[in-house]
N, CA, C and O atoms as a Maestro MAE file, in Angstrom:
{
 s_m_m2io_version
 :::
 2.0.0
}

f_m_ct {
 s_m_title
 :::
 protein
 m_atom[340] {
  # First column is atom index #
  i_m_mmod_type
  r_m_x_coord
  r_m_y_coord
  r_m_z_coord
  i_m_residue_number
  s_m_chain_name
  s_m_pdb_residue_name
  s_m_pdb_atom_name
  i_m_atomic_number
  :::
  1 25 -85.599 -100.314 13.017 1 A "UNK " " N  " 7
  2 3 -86.000 -99.810 11.579 1 A "UNK " " CA " 6
  3 2 -87.287 -98.616 11.747 1 A "UNK " " C  " 6
  4 15 -87.420 -97.563 11.123 1 A "UNK " " O  " 8
  5 25 -88.103 -99.167 12.754 2 A "UNK " " N  " 7
  6 3 -89.400 -98.563 13.111 2 A "UNK " " CA " 6
  7 2 -88.998 -97.009 13.177 2 A "UNK " " C  " 6
  8 15 -89.357 -96.140 12.382 2 A "UNK " " O  " 8
  9 25 -88.128 -96.843 14.362 3 A "UNK " " N  " 7
  10 3 -87.317 -95.643 15.249 3 A "UNK " " CA " 6
  11 2 -86.868 -94.507 13.679 3 A "UNK " " C  " 6
  12 15 -86.988 -93.282 13.671 3 A "UNK " " O  " 8
  13 25 -86.477 -95.170 12.772 4 A "UNK " " N  " 7
  14 3 -85.830 -94.729 11.538 4 A "UNK " " CA " 6
  15 2 -86.736 -94.166 10.437 4 A "UNK " " C  " 6
  16 15 -86.333 -93.280 9.683 4 A "UNK " " O  " 8
  17 25 -88.402 -94.880 10.327 5 A "UNK " " N  " 7
  18 3 -89.214 -94.492 9.728 5 A "UNK " " CA " 6
  19 2 -89.919 -93.210 10.646 5 A "UNK " " C  " 6
  20 15 -90.307 -92.278 9.941 5 A "UNK " " O  " 8
  21 25 -90.093 -93.078 11.854 6 A "UNK " " N  " 7
  22 3 -90.682 -92.364 12.904 6 A "UNK " " CA " 6
  23 2 -89.748 -91.145 12.591 6 A "UNK " " C  " 6
  24 15 -90.260 -90.045 12.385 6 A "UNK " " O  " 8
  25 25 -88.555 -91.293 12.556 7 A "UNK " " N  " 7
  26 3 -87.485 -90.020 12.467 7 A "UNK " " CA " 6
  27 2 -87.572 -89.264 11.839 7 A "UNK " " C  " 6
  28 15 -87.414 -88.049 11.954 7 A "UNK " " O  " 8
  29 25 -87.980 -90.215 10.671 8 A "UNK " " N  " 7
  30 3 -88.160 -89.639 8.834 8 A "UNK " " CA " 6
  31 2 -89.533 -88.859 8.536 8 A "UNK " " C  " 6
  32 15 -89.565 -88.081 7.583 8 A "UNK " " O  " 8
  33 25 -90.492 -89.026 9.216 9 A "UNK " " N  " 7
  34 3 -91.815 -88.735 9.374 9 A "UNK " " CA " 6
  35 2 -91.473 -87.281 10.249 9 A "UNK " " C  " 6
  36 15 -91.771 -86.170 9.810 9 A "UNK " " O  " 8
  37 25 -90.894 -87.480 11.371 10 A "UNK " " N  " 7
  38 3 -90.916 -85.987 12.111 10 A "UNK " " CA " 6
  39 2 -90.040 -85.300 11.136 10 A "UNK " " C  " 6
  40 15 -90.557 -84.266 10.714 10 A "UNK " " O  " 8
  41 25 -88.928 -85.547 10.675 11 A "UNK " " N  " 7
  42 3 -88.024 -84.912 9.963 11 A "UNK " " CA " 6
  43 2 -88.618 -83.883 8.919 11 A "UNK " " C  " 6
  44 15 -88.511 -82.657 8.902 11 A "UNK " " O  " 8
  45 25 -89.439 -84.949 7.842 12 A "UNK " " N  " 7
  46 3 -90.352 -84.476 6.804 12 A "UNK " " CA " 6
  47 2 -91.350 -83.587 7.054 12 A "UNK " " C  " 6
  48 15 -91.726 -82.724 6.260 12 A "UNK " " O  " 8
  49 25 -91.949 -83.855 8.551 13 A "UNK " " N  " 7
  50 3 -92.753 -82.698 9.066 13 A "UNK " " CA " 6
  51 2 -92.228 -81.369 9.629 13 A "UNK " " C  " 6
  52 15 -92.819 -80.292 9.565 13 A "UNK " " O  " 8
  53 25 -91.357 -81.539 10.036 14 A "UNK " " N  " 7
  54 3 -90.572 -80.015 10.108 14 A "UNK " " CA " 6
  55 2 -90.086 -79.612 9.118 14 A "UNK " " C  " 6
  56 15 -89.832 -78.407 9.116 14 A "UNK " " O  " 8
  57 25 -89.835 -80.204 8.193 15 A "UNK " " N  " 7
  58 3 -89.166 -79.428 6.876 15 A "UNK " " CA " 6
  59 2 -90.318 -78.719 5.912 15 A "UNK " " C  " 6
  60 15 -90.281 -77.729 5.181 15 A "UNK " " O  " 8
  61 25 -91.529 -79.834 6.299 16 A "UNK " " N  " 7
  62 3 -92.691 -78.689 5.582 16 A "UNK " " CA " 6
  63 2 -92.920 -77.755 6.599 16 A "UNK " " C  " 6
  64 15 -93.160 -76.648 6.116 16 A "UNK " " O  " 8
  65 25 -92.934 -77.772 7.576 17 A "UNK " " N  " 7
  66 3 -93.029 -76.228 8.457 17 A "UNK " " CA " 6
  67 2 -92.168 -75.599 8.216 17 A "UNK " " C  " 6
  68 15 -92.525 -74.422 8.259 17 A "UNK " " O  " 8
  69 25 -91.089 -75.704 7.951 18 A "UNK " " N  " 7
  70 3 -89.833 -74.580 7.788 18 A "UNK " " CA " 6
  71 2 -90.090 -74.102 6.364 18 A "UNK " " C  " 6
  72 15 -90.207 -72.887 6.205 18 A "UNK " " O  " 8
  73 25 -90.191 -74.894 5.327 19 A "UNK " " N  " 7
  74 3 -90.178 -74.272 3.975 19 A "UNK " " CA " 6
  75 2 -91.664 -73.234 3.894 19 A "UNK " " C  " 6
  76 15 -92.799 -73.432 4.326 19 A "UNK " " O  " 8
  77 25 -91.145 -72.241 3.249 20 A "UNK " " N  " 7
  78 3 -92.546 -71.192 3.389 20 A "UNK " " CA " 6
  79 2 -93.285 -71.602 1.857 20 A "UNK " " C  " 6
  80 15 -92.753 -72.003 0.822 20 A "UNK " " O  " 8
  81 25 -94.629 -71.345 2.154 21 A "UNK " " N  " 7
  82 3 -95.549 -71.258 0.894 21 A "UNK " " CA " 6
  83 2 -96.396 -72.603 1.428 21 A "UNK " " C  " 6
  84 15 -96.400 -73.221 2.493 21 A "UNK " " O  " 8
  85 25 -97.196 -72.765 0.005 22 A "UNK " " N  " 7
  86 3 -98.124 -74.041 0.241 22 A "UNK " " CA " 6
  87 2 -97.614 -75.095 -0.543 22 A "UNK " " C  " 6
  88 15 -97.179 -74.972 -1.688 22 A "UNK " " O  " 8
  89 25 -97.682 -76.121 0.105 23 A "UNK " " N  " 7
  90 3 -96.923 -77.507 -0.597 23 A "UNK " " CA " 6
  91 2 -97.667 -78.671 -1.298 23 A "UNK " " C  " 6
  92 15 -98.625 -79.127 -0.674 23 A "UNK " " O  " 8
  93 25 -97.457 -79.064 -2.157 24 A "UNK " " N  " 7
  94 3 -98.451 -79.953 -2.652 24 A "UNK " " CA " 6
  95 2 -98.171 -81.311 -3.229 24 A "UNK " " C  " 6
  96 15 -98.474 -81.886 -4.275 24 A "UNK " " O  " 8
  97 25 -97.350 -81.659 -1.956 25 A "UNK " " N  " 7
  98 3 -96.810 -82.758 -1.631 25 A "UNK " " CA " 6
  99 2 -98.060 -83.839 -0.781 25 A "UNK " " C  " 6
  100 15 -98.959 -83.503 -0.010 25 A "UNK " " O  " 8
  101 25 -97.732 -85.012 -1.213 26 A "UNK " " N  " 7
  102 3 -98.397 -86.527 -0.221 26 A "UNK " " CA " 6
  103 2 -97.903 -86.539 1.224 26 A "UNK " " C  " 6
  104 15 -96.775 -86.253 1.625 26 A "UNK " " O  " 8
  105 25 -98.704 -86.832 1.751 27 A "UNK " " N  " 7
  106 3 -97.806 -87.526 3.608 27 A "UNK " " CA " 6
  107 2 -96.817 -88.231 3.067 27 A "UNK " " C  " 6
  108 15 -95.667 -87.933 3.389 27 A "UNK " " O  " 8
  109 25 -97.050 -89.303 2.143 28 A "UNK " " N  " 7
  110 3 -96.225 -90.425 1.817 28 A "UNK " " CA " 6
  111 2 -94.876 -89.652 1.113 28 A "UNK " " C  " 6
  112 15 -93.739 -90.116 1.199 28 A "UNK " " O  " 8
  113 25 -95.100 -88.813 0.642 29 A "UNK " " N  " 7
  114 3 -93.995 -88.088 -0.417 29 A "UNK " " CA " 6
  115 2 -92.895 -87.371 0.818 29 A "UNK " " C  " 6
  116 15 -91.680 -87.537 0.931 29 A "UNK " " O  " 8
  117 25 -93.794 -86.571 1.621 30 A "UNK " " N  " 7
  118 3 -93.111 -86.176 2.659 30 A "UNK " " CA " 6
  119 2 -92.339 -86.962 3.729 30 A "UNK " " C  " 6
  120 15 -91.227 -86.690 4.182 30 A "UNK " " O  " 8
  121 25 -93.147 -87.995 4.048 31 A "UNK " " N  " 7
  122 3 -92.143 -89.305 4.721 31 A "UNK " " CA " 6
  123 2 -90.846 -89.825 4.041 31 A "UNK " " C  " 6
  124 15 -89.770 -90.044 4.598 31 A "UNK " " O  " 8
  125 25 -91.192 -89.995 2.589 32 A "UNK " " N  " 7
  126 3 -90.016 -90.630 1.949 32 A "UNK " " CA " 6
  127 2 -88.847 -89.237 1.915 32 A "UNK " " C  " 6
  128 15 -87.690 -89.393 2.303 32 A "UNK " " O  " 8
  129 25 -89.211 -88.293 1.547 33 A "UNK " " N  " 7
  130 3 -88.230 -87.234 1.594 33 A "UNK " " CA " 6
  131 2 -87.901 -87.014 2.970 33 A "UNK " " C  " 6
  132 15 -86.675 -87.019 3.081 33 A "UNK " " O  " 8
  133 25 -88.456 -86.830 4.027 34 A "UNK " " N  " 7
  134 3 -87.916 -86.990 5.277 34 A "UNK " " CA " 6
  135 2 -86.640 -88.164 5.384 34 A "UNK " " C  " 6
  136 15 -85.444 -87.905 5.522 34 A "UNK " " O  " 8
  137 25 -87.145 -89.252 5.299 35 A "UNK " " N  " 7
  138 3 -86.374 -90.412 5.194 35 A "UNK " " CA " 6
  139 2 -85.051 -90.613 4.500 35 A "UNK " " C  " 6
  140 15 -84.093 -91.289 4.873 35 A "UNK " " O  " 8
  141 25 -85.247 -89.639 3.043 36 A "UNK " " N  " 7
  142 3 -83.811 -89.528 2.361 36 A "UNK " " CA " 6
  143 2 -83.037 -88.207 3.131 36 A "UNK " " C  " 6
  144 15 -81.813 -88.171 3.256 36 A "UNK " " O  " 8
  145 25 -83.698 -87.423 3.490 37 A "UNK " " N  " 7
  146 3 -82.931 -86.481 4.328 37 A "UNK " " CA " 6
  147 2 -82.401 -86.713 6.032 37 A "UNK " " C  " 6
  148 15 -81.661 -85.976 6.683 37 A "UNK " " O  " 8
  149 25 -82.939 -87.752 6.378 38 A "UNK " " N  " 7
  150 3 -82.306 -88.165 7.585 38 A "UNK " " CA " 6
  151 2 -81.224 -89.092 7.031 38 A "UNK " " C  " 6
  152 15 -80.153 -89.084 7.638 38 A "UNK " " O  " 8
  153 25 -81.344 -89.862 6.004 39 A "UNK " " N  " 7
  154 3 -79.960 -90.474 5.481 39 A "UNK " " CA " 6
  155 2 -78.647 -89.559 5.650 39 A "UNK " " C  " 6
  156 15 -77.620 -89.546 6.328 39 A "UNK " " O  " 8
  157 25 -79.305 -88.756 4.584 40 A "UNK " " N  " 7
  158 3 -78.255 -87.477 4.087 40 A "UNK " " CA " 6
  159 2 -77.590 -86.830 5.374 40 A "UNK " " C  " 6
  160 15 -76.376 -86.636 5.439 40 A "UNK " " O  " 8
  161 25 -78.248 -86.591 6.131 41 A "UNK " " N  " 7
  162 3 -78.169 -86.205 7.682 41 A "UNK " " CA " 6
  163 2 -76.942 -86.981 7.943 41 A "UNK " " C  " 6
  164 15 -75.779 -86.608 7.791 41 A "UNK " " O  " 8
  165 25 -77.450 -88.292 8.422 42 A "UNK " " N  " 7
  166 3 -76.550 -89.243 8.820 42 A "UNK " " CA " 6
  167 2 -75.510 -89.152 8.254 42 A "UNK " " C  " 6
  168 15 -74.564 -88.813 8.965 42 A "UNK " " O  " 8
  169 25 -75.239 -89.397 6.817 43 A "UNK " " N  " 7
  170 3 -73.746 -89.589 5.977 43 A "UNK " " CA " 6
  171 2 -73.172 -88.411 6.473 43 A "UNK " " C  " 6
  172 15 -72.069 -88.645 6.968 43 A "UNK " " O  " 8
  173 25 -73.548 -87.079 6.537 44 A "UNK " " N  " 7
  174 3 -73.160 -86.156 6.511 44 A "UNK " " CA " 6
  175 2 -72.324 -86.018 8.172 44 A "UNK " " C  " 6
  176 15 -71.133 -85.776 8.371 44 A "UNK " " O  " 8
  177 25 -73.296 -86.236 9.085 45 A "UNK " " N  " 7
  178 3 -72.561 -86.130 10.536 45 A "UNK " " CA " 6
  179 2 -71.521 -87.266 10.704 45 A "UNK " " C  " 6
  180 15 -70.607 -87.057 11.502 45 A "UNK " " O  " 8
  181 25 -71.562 -88.487 10.018 46 A "UNK " " N  " 7
  182 3 -70.635 -89.704 10.224 46 A "UNK " " CA " 6
  183 2 -69.552 -88.913 9.207 46 A "UNK " " C  " 6
  184 15 -68.389 -89.061 9.582 46 A "UNK " " O  " 8
  185 25 -69.675 -88.297 8.285 47 A "UNK " " N  " 7
  186 3 -68.338 -88.153 7.650 47 A "UNK " " CA " 6
  187 2 -67.418 -86.814 8.577 47 A "UNK " " C  " 6
  188 15 -66.206 -86.601 8.628 47 A "UNK " " O  " 8
  189 25 -68.427 -86.182 9.147 48 A "UNK " " N  " 7
  190 3 -67.795 -85.159 10.330 48 A "UNK " " CA " 6
  191 2 -67.138 -85.834 11.707 48 A "UNK " " C  " 6
  192 15 -66.339 -85.208 12.403 48 A "UNK " " O  " 8
  193 25 -67.533 -87.065 11.981 49 A "UNK " " N  " 7
  194 3 -67.159 -87.847 13.025 49 A "UNK " " CA " 6
  195 2 -67.793 -87.604 14.196 49 A "UNK " " C  " 6
  196 15 -67.112 -87.418 15.205 49 A "UNK " " O  " 8
  197 25 -69.467 -87.559 14.263 50 A "UNK " " N  " 7
  198 3 -70.027 -86.981 14.967 50 A "UNK " " CA " 6
  199 2 -70.968 -88.315 15.687 50 A "UNK " " C  " 6
  200 15 -71.522 -88.243 16.784 50 A "UNK " " O  " 8
  201 25 -70.979 -89.255 14.970 51 A "UNK " " N  " 7
  202 3 -71.461 -90.543 15.155 51 A "UNK " " CA " 6
  203 2 -71.753 -91.334 14.027 51 A "UNK " " C  " 6
  204 15 -71.219 -91.085 12.947 51 A "UNK " " O  " 8
  205 25 -72.557 -92.274 14.173 52 A "UNK " " N  " 7
  206 3 -73.292 -93.316 12.941 52 A "UNK " " CA " 6
  207 2 -73.836 -92.695 12.412 52 A "UNK " " C  " 6
  208 15 -74.234 -91.611 12.838 52 A "UNK " " O  " 8
  209 25 -74.114 -93.265 10.989 53 A "UNK " " N  " 7
  210 3 -75.241 -92.752 9.953 53 A "UNK " " CA " 6
  211 2 -76.603 -93.147 10.915 53 A "UNK " " C  " 6
  212 15 -77.307 -92.203 11.272 53 A "UNK " " O  " 8
  213 25 -76.880 -94.163 11.224 54 A "UNK " " N  " 7
  214 3 -78.106 -94.140 11.926 54 A "UNK " " CA " 6
  215 2 -78.172 -93.841 13.574 54 A "UNK " " C  " 6
  216 15 -79.105 -94.327 14.215 54 A "UNK " " O  " 8
  217 25 -77.621 -93.401 13.933 55 A "UNK " " N  " 7
  218 3 -77.497 -92.831 15.440 55 A "UNK " " CA " 6
  219 2 -78.160 -91.545 15.473 55 A "UNK " " C  " 6
  220 15 -77.729 -90.846 14.556 55 A "UNK " " O  " 8
  221 25 -78.957 -91.011 16.103 56 A "UNK " " N  " 7
  222 3 -79.552 -89.684 15.954 56 A "UNK " " CA " 6
  223 2 -78.901 -89.033 16.995 56 A "UNK " " C  " 6
  224 15 -78.849 -89.376 18.176 56 A "UNK " " O  " 8
  225 25 -78.281 -87.811 16.315 57 A "UNK " " N  " 7
  226 3 -77.562 -86.911 17.131 57 A "UNK " " CA " 6
  227 2 -77.843 -85.448 16.852 57 A "UNK " " C  " 6
  228 15 -78.630 -85.179 15.945 57 A "UNK " " O  " 8
  229 25 -77.300 -84.531 17.514 58 A "UNK " " N  " 7
  230 3 -77.951 -83.163 16.933 58 A "UNK " " CA " 6
  231 2 -77.554 -82.499 15.739 58 A "UNK " " C  " 6
  232 15 -78.280 -81.830 15.005 58 A "UNK " " O  " 8
  233 25 -76.018 -82.803 15.570 59 A "UNK " " N  " 7
  234 3 -75.648 -82.127 14.161 59 A "UNK " " CA " 6
  235 2 -76.588 -83.326 12.997 59 A "UNK " " C  " 6
  236 15 -77.180 -82.978 11.975 59 A "UNK " " O  " 8
  237 25 -76.505 -84.411 13.409 60 A "UNK " " N  " 7
  238 3 -77.353 -85.008 12.202 60 A "UNK " " CA " 6
  239 2 -78.771 -84.681 11.974 60 A "UNK " " C  " 6
  240 15 -79.407 -84.983 10.965 60 A "UNK " " O  " 8
  241 25 -79.186 -84.075 12.941 61 A "UNK " " N  " 7
  242 3 -80.755 -83.685 13.004 61 A "UNK " " CA " 6
  243 2 -81.188 -82.498 12.346 61 A "UNK " " C  " 6
  244 15 -82.172 -82.286 11.637 61 A "UNK " " O  " 8
  245 25 -80.016 -81.584 12.819 62 A "UNK " " N  " 7
  246 3 -80.216 -80.241 11.986 62 A "UNK " " CA " 6
  247 2 -79.926 -80.662 10.399 62 A "UNK " " C  " 6
  248 15 -80.745 -80.387 9.521 62 A "UNK " " O  " 8
  249 25 -78.816 -81.278 10.153 63 A "UNK " " N  " 7
  250 3 -78.507 -81.463 8.565 63 A "UNK " " CA " 6
  251 2 -79.469 -82.178 7.914 63 A "UNK " " C  " 6
  252 15 -79.764 -81.836 6.769 63 A "UNK " " O  " 8
  253 25 -80.233 -83.482 8.635 64 A "UNK " " N  " 7
  254 3 -81.416 -84.149 8.349 64 A "UNK " " CA " 6
  255 2 -82.367 -83.405 7.601 64 A "UNK " " C  " 6
  256 15 -82.779 -83.576 6.454 64 A "UNK " " O  " 8
  257 25 -82.716 -82.313 8.695 65 A "UNK " " N  " 7
  258 3 -84.105 -81.377 8.570 65 A "UNK " " CA " 6
  259 2 -83.540 -80.154 7.034 65 A "UNK " " C  " 6
  260 15 -84.296 -79.677 6.187 65 A "UNK " " O  " 8
  261 25 -82.748 -80.049 7.093 66 A "UNK " " N  " 7
  262 3 -81.944 -78.853 6.130 66 A "UNK " " CA " 6
  263 2 -82.040 -79.735 4.615 66 A "UNK " " C  " 6
  264 15 -82.660 -79.307 3.641 66 A "UNK " " O  " 8
  265 25 -81.257 -81.110 4.649 67 A "UNK " " N  " 7
  266 3 -81.612 -81.945 3.406 67 A "UNK " " CA " 6
  267 2 -82.701 -82.249 2.983 67 A "UNK " " C  " 6
  268 15 -82.913 -82.481 1.793 67 A "UNK " " O  " 8
  269 25 -84.032 -82.322 4.375 68 A "UNK " " N  " 7
  270 3 -85.567 -82.465 3.770 68 A "UNK " " CA " 6
  271 2 -86.135 -81.584 2.927 68 A "UNK " " C  " 6
  272 15 -86.835 -81.768 1.931 68 A "UNK " " O  " 8
  273 25 -85.612 -80.257 3.632 69 A "UNK " " N  " 7
  274 3 -86.314 -78.778 3.352 69 A "UNK " " CA " 6
  275 2 -85.634 -78.627 1.767 69 A "UNK " " C  " 6
  276 15 -86.398 -78.067 0.981 69 A "UNK " " O  " 8
  277 25 -84.731 -78.915 1.378 70 A "UNK " " N  " 7
  278 3 -83.707 -78.736 -0.098 70 A "UNK " " CA " 6
  279 2 -84.743 -79.914 -1.253 70 A "UNK " " C  " 6
  280 15 -85.232 -79.624 -2.345 70 A "UNK " " O  " 8
  281 25 -84.805 -81.193 -0.540 71 A "UNK " " N  " 7
  282 3 -85.152 -82.271 -0.884 71 A "UNK " " CA " 6
  283 2 -86.813 -81.757 -1.429 71 A "UNK " " C  " 6
  284 15 -87.295 -82.131 -2.498 71 A "UNK " " O  " 8
  285 25 -87.436 -80.950 -0.564 72 A "UNK " " N  " 7
  286 3 -89.019 -80.930 -0.557 72 A "UNK " " CA " 6
  287 2 -89.145 -79.605 -1.838 72 A "UNK " " C  " 6
  288 15 -90.121 -79.453 -2.573 72 A "UNK " " O  " 8
  289 25 -88.334 -79.057 -1.840 73 A "UNK " " N  " 7
  290 3 -88.389 -77.704 -2.688 73 A "UNK " " CA " 6
  291 2 -87.929 -78.384 -3.864 73 A "UNK " " C  " 6
  292 15 -88.618 -78.128 -4.851 73 A "UNK " " O  " 8
  293 25 -87.095 -79.074 -4.034 74 A "UNK " " N  " 7
  294 3 -86.690 -79.755 -5.542 74 A "UNK " " CA " 6
  295 2 -87.688 -80.630 -5.838 74 A "UNK " " C  " 6
  296 15 -88.016 -80.668 -7.024 74 A "UNK " " O  " 8
  297 25 -88.270 -81.356 -5.062 75 A "UNK " " N  " 7
  298 3 -89.731 -82.028 -5.342 75 A "UNK " " CA " 6
  299 2 -90.555 -81.234 -6.199 75 A "UNK " " C  " 6
  300 15 -90.857 -81.247 -7.392 75 A "UNK " " O  " 8
  301 25 -90.803 -80.585 -5.258 76 A "UNK " " N  " 7
  302 3 -92.058 -79.013 -5.558 76 A "UNK " " CA " 6
  303 2 -91.806 -78.817 -6.934 76 A "UNK " " C  " 6
  304 15 -92.644 -79.196 -7.752 76 A "UNK " " O  " 8
  305 25 -90.568 -78.175 -7.358 77 A "UNK " " N  " 7
  306 3 -90.278 -77.552 -8.465 77 A "UNK " " CA " 6
  307 2 -90.349 -78.513 -9.474 77 A "UNK " " C  " 6
  308 15 -90.756 -78.171 -10.584 77 A "UNK " " O  " 8
  309 25 -90.021 -79.639 -9.260 78 A "UNK " " N  " 7
  310 3 -90.012 -80.885 -10.247 78 A "UNK " " CA " 6
  311 2 -91.584 -81.148 -10.653 78 A "UNK " " C  " 6
  312 15 -91.934 -81.098 -11.832 78 A "UNK " " O  " 8
  313 25 -92.503 -81.431 -9.588 79 A "UNK " " N  " 7
  314 3 -93.920 -81.403 -9.956 79 A "UNK " " CA " 6
  315 2 -94.684 -80.090 -10.408 79 A "UNK " " C  " 6
  316 15 -95.813 -80.249 -10.871 79 A "UNK " " O  " 8
  317 25 -94.183 -78.838 -10.318 80 A "UNK " " N  " 7
  318 3 -94.646 -77.678 -10.510 80 A "UNK " " CA " 6
  319 2 -94.313 -77.768 -12.018 80 A "UNK " " C  " 6
  320 15 -95.225 -77.637 -12.834 80 A "UNK " " O  " 8
  321 25 -92.956 -78.001 -12.445 81 A "UNK " " N  " 7
  322 3 -92.659 -78.059 -13.598 81 A "UNK " " CA " 6
  323 2 -93.535 -78.868 -14.955 81 A "UNK " " C  " 6
  324 15 -93.775 -78.563 -16.123 81 A "UNK " " O  " 8
  325 25 -93.857 -80.119 -14.010 82 A "UNK " " N  " 7
  326 3 -94.518 -80.866 -14.932 82 A "UNK " " CA " 6
  327 2 -95.958 -80.552 -15.057 82 A "UNK " " C  " 6
  328 15 -96.532 -80.980 -16.059 82 A "UNK " " O  " 8
  329 25 -96.613 -79.880 -14.203 83 A "UNK " " N  " 7
  330 3 -97.979 -79.361 -14.198 83 A "UNK " " CA " 6
  331 2 -98.053 -78.372 -15.498 83 A "UNK " " C  " 6
  332 15 -98.831 -78.416 -16.451 83 A "UNK " " O  " 8
  333 25 -97.298 -77.731 -15.300 84 A "UNK " " N  " 7
  334 3 -97.348 -76.592 -16.371 84 A "UNK " " CA " 6
  335 2 -96.958 -76.641 -17.845 84 A "UNK " " C  " 6
  336 15 -96.798 -75.683 -18.602 84 A "UNK " " O  " 8
  337 25 -96.826 -78.052 -18.126 85 A "UNK " " N  " 7
  338 3 -96.206 -78.353 -19.508 85 A "UNK " " CA " 6
  339 2 -97.392 -79.261 -20.128 85 A "UNK " " C  " 6
  340 15 -97.287 -79.722 -21.264 85 A "UNK " " O  " 8
  :::
 }
 m_bond[339] {
  # First column is bond index #
  i_m_from
  i_m_to
  i_m_order
  :::
  1 1 2 1
  2 2 3 1
  3 3 4 2
  4 3 5 1
  5 5 6 1
  6 6 7 1
  7 7 8 2
  8 7 9 1
  9 9 10 1
  10 10 11 1
  11 11 12 2
  12 11 13 1
  13 13 14 1
  14 14 15 1
  15 15 16 2
  16 15 17 1
  17 17 18 1
  18 18 19 1
  19 19 20 2
  20 19 21 1
  21 21 22 1
  22 22 23 1
  23 23 24 2
  24 23 25 1
  25 25 26 1
  26 26 27 1
  27 27 28 2
  28 27 29 1
  29 29 30 1
  30 30 31 1
  31 31 32 2
  32 31 33 1
  33 33 34 1
  34 34 35 1
  35 35 36 2
  36 35 37 1
  37 37 38 1
  38 38 39 1
  39 39 40 2
  40 39 41 1
  41 41 42 1
  42 42 43 1
  43 43 44 2
  44 43 45 1
  45 45 46 1
  46 46 47 1
  47 47 48 2
  48 47 49 1
  49 49 50 1
  50 50 51 1
  51 51 52 2
  52 51 53 1
  53 53 54 1
  54 54 55 1
  55 55 56 2
  56 55 57 1
  57 57 58 1
  58 58 59 1
  59 59 60 2
  60 59 61 1
  61 61 62 1
  62 62 63 1
  63 63 64 2
  64 63 65 1
  65 65 66 1
  66 66 67 1
  67 67 68 2
  68 67 69 1
  69 69 70 1
  70 70 71 1
  71 71 72 2
  72 71 73 1
  73 73 74 1
  74 74 75 1
  75 75 76 2
  76 75 77 1
  77 77 78 1
  78 78 79 1
  79 79 80 2
  80 79 81 1
  81 81 82 1
  82 82 83 1
  83 83 84 2
  84 83 85 1
  85 85 86 1
  86 86 87 1
  87 87 88 2
  88 87 89 1
  89 89 90 1
  90 90 91 1
  91 91 92 2
  92 91 93 1
  93 93 94 1
  94 94 95 1
  95 95 96 2
  96 95 97 1
  97 97 98 1
  98 98 99 1
  99 99 100 2
  100 99 101 1
  101 101 102 1
  102 102 103 1
  103 103 104 2
  104 103 105 1
  105 105 106 1
  106 106 107 1
  107 107 108 2
  108 107 109 1
  109 109 110 1
  110 110 111 1
  111 111 112 2
  112 111 113 1
  113 113 114 1
  114 114 115 1
  115 115 116 2
  116 115 117 1
  117 117 118 1
  118 118 119 1
  119 119 120 2
  120 119 121 1
  121 121 122 1
  122 122 123 1
  123 123 124 2
  124 123 125 1
  125 125 126 1
  126 126 127 1
  127 127 128 2
  128 127 129 1
  129 129 130 1
  130 130 131 1
  131 131 132 2
  132 131 133 1
  133 133 134 1
  134 134 135 1
  135 135 136 2
  136 135 137 1
  137 137 138 1
  138 138 139 1
  139 139 140 2
  140 139 141 1
  141 141 142 1
  142 142 143 1
  143 143 144 2
  144 143 145 1
  145 145 146 1
  146 146 147 1
  147 147 148 2
  148 147 149 1
  149 149 150 1
  150 150 151 1
  151 151 152 2
  152 151 153 1
  153 153 154 1
  154 154 155 1
  155 155 156 2
  156 155 157 1
  157 157 158 1
  158 158 159 1
  159 159 160 2
  160 159 161 1
  161 161 162 1
  162 162 163 1
  163 163 164 2
  164 163 165 1
  165 165 166 1
  166 166 167 1
  167 167 168 2
  168 167 169 1
  169 169 170 1
  170 170 171 1
  171 171 172 2
  172 171 173 1
  173 173 174 1
  174 174 175 1
  175 175 176 2
  176 175 177 1
  177 177 178 1
  178 178 179 1
  179 179 180 2
  180 179 181 1
  181 181 182 1
  182 182 183 1
  183 183 184 2
  184 183 185 1
  185 185 186 1
  186 186 187 1
  187 187 188 2
  188 187 189 1
  189 189 190 1
  190 190 191 1
  191 191 192 2
  192 191 193 1
  193 193 194 1
  194 194 195 1
  195 195 196 2
  196 195 197 1
  197 197 198 1
  198 198 199 1
  199 199 200 2
  200 199 201 1
  201 201 202 1
  202 202 203 1
  203 203 204 2
  204 203 205 1
  205 205 206 1
  206 206 207 1
  207 207 208 2
  208 207 209 1
  209 209 210 1
  210 210 211 1
  211 211 212 2
  212 211 213 1
  213 213 214 1
  214 214 215 1
  215 215 216 2
  216 215 217 1
  217 217 218 1
  218 218 219 1
  219 219 220 2
  220 219 221 1
  221 221 222 1
  222 222 223 1
  223 223 224 2
  224 223 225 1
  225 225 226 1
  226 226 227 1
  227 227 228 2
  228 227 229 1
  229 229 230 1
  230 230 231 1
  231 231 232 2
  232 231 233 1
  233 233 234 1
  234 234 235 1
  235 235 236 2
  236 235 237 1
  237 237 238 1
  238 238 239 1
  239 239 240 2
  240 239 241 1
  241 241 242 1
  242 242 243 1
  243 243 244 2
  244 243 245 1
  245 245 246 1
  246 246 247 1
  247 247 248 2
  248 247 249 1
  249 249 250 1
  250 250 251 1
  251 251 252 2
  252 251 253 1
  253 253 254 1
  254 254 255 1
  255 255 256 2
  256 255 257 1
  257 257 258 1
  258 258 259 1
  259 259 260 2
  260 259 261 1
  261 261 262 1
  262 262 263 1
  263 263 264 2
  264 263 265 1
  265 265 266 1
  266 266 267 1
  267 267 268 2
  268 267 269 1
  269 269 270 1
  270 270 271 1
  271 271 272 2
  272 271 273 1
  273 273 274 1
  274 274 275 1
  275 275 276 2
  276 275 277 1
  277 277 278 1
  278 278 279 1
  279 279 280 2
  280 279 281 1
  281 281 282 1
  282 282 283 1
  283 283 284 2
  284 283 285 1
  285 285 286 1
  286 286 287 1
  287 287 288 2
  288 287 289 1
  289 289 290 1
  290 290 291 1
  291 291 292 2
  292 291 293 1
  293 293 294 1
  294 294 295 1
  295 295 296 2
  296 295 297 1
  297 297 298 1
  298 298 299 1
  299 299 300 2
  300 299 301 1
  301 301 302 1
  302 302 303 1
  303 303 304 2
  304 303 305 1
  305 305 306 1
  306 306 307 1
  307 307 308 2
  308 307 309 1
  309 309 310 1
  310 310 311 1
  311 311 312 2
  312 311 313 1
  313 313 314 1
  314 314 315 1
  315 315 316 2
  316 315 317 1
  317 317 318 1
  318 318 319 1
  319 319 320 2
  320 319 321 1
  321 321 322 1
  322 322 323 1
  323 323 324 2
  324 323 325 1
  325 325 326 1
  326 326 327 1
  327 327 328 2
  328 327 329 1
  329 329 330 1
  330 330 331 1
  331 331 332 2
  332 331 333 1
  333 333 334 1
  334 334 335 1
  335 335 336 2
  336 335 337 1
  337 337 338 1
  338 338 339 1
  339 339 340 2
  :::
 }
}
């Protein structure tokens, strides 16, 4: 479980580095979105038959980072729309 949290933090940090522009998300939100991206990547890798959901493999890692980038973009969009109203 600790490895899963660390992987989520690493995936969230990589997603923030990949996503262009300034992000207004906290470290906790980055960790949560990284964990969500990690689960999504694990599920997709499992569906493709490359390993278990919680097993770290190359395809799962790449999909996890992409999912986390998308989740961070959505979270920023939601946060940005709330601050303008």
